[in-house]
N, C-alpha and C positions, 0 to 999 in steps of 0.2 A: 518222515517225509516219503512221499511217494515218486514213483522213476520219473515221470512227468515233470514233477517240481526238480529233480535235482537234473534233468534234462535242460530245462529250461535256466536253471542257474548256471549251468556249463557255458549256455550260448550266450549268458550274460556277459560272460567273461571274455568275447569273441569280439573285439574291436575293429572298426574300418579307421585304419588311420588317419587318413583324409579328412576324416568327419569327426573324427574322437569321440564315437560314442558306440555303443554295442549292436549287435544283429538282432534284437529283440528290440528295442528302443525306437530303431532306425524301420521296422517293420521289415526287412526282409527276409523272416522266416515265414512261411504260410502251410498252412495242412499240416499240422504237427500230430504225428499220431502215434501214442506210445502204446505197446500192448506188455502191459504189467507181468503177464504170466510169460511171455517169451522171452521179451527183453528186446523184441523187435522196435525200432523207431523208424519212421519215415517221414520226410519232412520236403518242402518245395523252398528254394533259395533264389531270390530275384535280385540280382545286384543294384546299385542304386541308379546306374546308367547303363543303356544297352552296350557303350564300349566301355565300363567300367574298367580301367587297368591294372585291377587287384581282385577282380572278382573270381580269376582262377585260384587265387591264394586264399581269398576267403572262404570259396567254398571248400575246399582241402582242410583249412581252420577249423570250419563248422563241423566238417566230419569226424576229425580227430579228438575234437572236444567231447562230441557226444559219444565216441568209442570208447573214453578214459572213463566215464559214469558207470559206477560200481552197478551191475545188473543188466548193462545194455550188453546184449549180444551180436545183434547185426543193426546196420545203418545204412539207410536207402537216404541218398540226396538225390533230389531231383532239380535240375537248372533251368530256370526259365527266362524267357526276354532278356537273352543276353548273346552277344554276337558269338561267342566262344563256346556258346553252351555244351556242343558236341565235345570239344575238347575237355572242357571241364569235367563235364560226366567220365569220358576216358581216365583221366588222373584220377578221378573217386574209385574206379573199378579198381586201379592197378594198386590202389591202398588194400586193398580187400584181398588182392594175392599176396601182398607182402607178408599177412597174418597165417 
């Protein structure tokens, strides 16, 4: 199984607790790019609603799930169409500084 498949599999385990569906089924992940050689993953996350109450939490869960995939070295998550996108991206950057 290739790295991109592993990343998608990990994302399918990230559920929106209100809708009880994973972020892949809900089509909340866009522009997924996986560099098999460097282990760099980038993606765009769009919450279900502009003021999604768990948008930041979901963004963090997405990044953490992808970071756990064997072979992934770096994860960039861009958050769009969300009232608190800037704050979400600040939290996501803080995750990088923890490691």
